[in-house]
N, C-alpha and C positions, 0 to 999 in steps of 0.2 A: 558650713560656714556659720560662725556664731556672730550675732549682731551686737554691737556696742553703741549705745547712744550717749552722747556727751552734751550736757546742757550747762550753760554758763551765764551767770549774772555779774554785772559790775556797774559801777557808778550809780548806786542806789542811795539816795540821800533822804528820802522820805518814804515811810512805810504805811502811811495812812491810806485808807480806801478813798476813791474819788466818786463822783456822781452821788453825793449825799450818802456816802458810806455803803453804796450798793455794788461797787465794783473795784477790783484791783486790791492793792495793799499786800502786805506780807502774808496775810492769811490766804490770799489767793495763790501766792507762790507755793505755800505749803500744800494747798489742795491740789494744785497742778502736779506737784512732785509726787504725791500719793497716787494720783491717777496714772501718771506715766510709769511709775514703778510697778503698778499692778499689771500693766500691759507689757512692759519691757523691763524685767528685773535687772538686766545688764545695762543699767544706766548710771552714769557718773555725773553728779552735780558739783559744779565748781563755782566758787565765788572769787572773782578776780580782784576784789578790793574796792577802795574808794567808797566806803560806806559812811564815813564821818566827815571827811573834808575833801575837797573844798565845796562848801555850800553855805548859802545864807542861813538856812535852817540850822545847820550844825554850829555855825558861829553864834546864832541866837540862843539855841538850846544846849550848847556845849556837847552835842552828840547824843544827848539823852534820848531824843526821839528815835534813834536807830538802835541803841543798845537795848532798850526795853523791848522793842519789836523783835530783834534777833533772839533775845533770851526767851521770849514767849514761844 
């Protein structure tokens, strides 16, 4: 039996780290993805949307805060 792991993110409106830039953020997501793929190559990562709207940050920054993070 082959194992398949599915990981999904959605409703992500802010990609900055928390706790004075010491935890979380989109960089943490990228790190976790690399670690999981190293242990389980049969992993599918899905993003279900809602990265720009609706959020106060997206209205304020016109989504720029997320586009730059995803592109990085």
